[in-house]
C-alpha positions, 0 to 999 in steps of 0.5 A: 778673377774669372777666365776671360779672353779680353780685359778692358780697363777704364783709364782714369781711376783704374789705371791712373790716379787722375780723378783728384786732379780732374775733379779739382780742376772741373770744380774750379772751372764750374765755379768760375762760370758761376756755379759754386761747387767743390771737388767732392761735389764734382766727384759725386755728381760728374765723375765718369759722365760725358763732359758735353752733358756736364757742360749743358748742366752747368749752362742750365744752372748758371742760366747762360752760355759758357762756350769756353768751359770745356776748353778751359778745363782741358787746358788747365788739366794738361797744365796740371798734369805737366806740373804735378804728374799723374801717378799710376793707381797703386798695384796696377803695375803689379797686376799687369806683371801677373798678367804678363807672367800668365801670357808667358806661361800660357800665351794662348789662354792668357787674356788680352787687354785694352783701355776704353775711356770717355776721355779724349785720346790725347788725355789718355796718352798723356796720363798713361805715358806719364805713369809708365803704363802706355807701353804695357798695353801693346797687343802681344800678337800684333803690336800695330793693333790699336788697344786704346779706345776713346769715346770721342772716336765713335762719339758714344759715351758711357753709360752707352755700351757702344764704346765697350762693344767697339773695343771688343769688336776691334780687338776681335772678341765677343762681349760675353768673353770680356771682363771690364774693370771700372770705377764709375757707376756709368762705366759699370752700367755701360759694361753690363749693357754691353753684355760683359762681366764687370769688376768694380774698383771701389775708390772714389766711388763707394763699392755699394754704388758700384754693386747697385749699378750691376758690378759682378764683383767689387774690390778695393784694390788691384791687389785683390785681383792679383790674389784671385789670379794667383789662386787659379 
């Protein structure tokens, strides 16, 4: 991993393994509205996109208003999160351990970190809290400083670069000193449009698609990033 002052993590699919749940629920809700799709279709076509945009697409497909779609989706998601839990992505705790070790050894040179997601803050706090990750994003110099950013706070969703620019500015860093870790095409495009370097985490989204979207590097797991950090 190249030197950076700030690492911006996407949440779903990068920190927490929530995408299988959210796309399963979204497929169920969309199908109930009259457009029959499955989880794989949701992953391929909706992952990383603005829910309001998806809502409009569903209404266009079914030819009628579906006013409760997003409320139903969020309600069921929260119920499933509570019942099934949301695990951390494999290797992410190990990666954060390495970053913490770097901060202990060189506190002025180690990168800060934050989270920036298209999802609401409520969802982010539930999933990060349930996976034991929420406390790992406290700012090491100023614990009161916000380090979790939602597109809903500024009404600007990826692939627009506004969310990443807002996160970097609020954290006190220039875009060119930031690295973003993303697992969606829209997230990669947003980061590149913000003038940031991007590492694509290939999981549900193929690495080739992340590369075509502009990712500077594509990895298959957090362990590859750990190997990079230990090599420097």
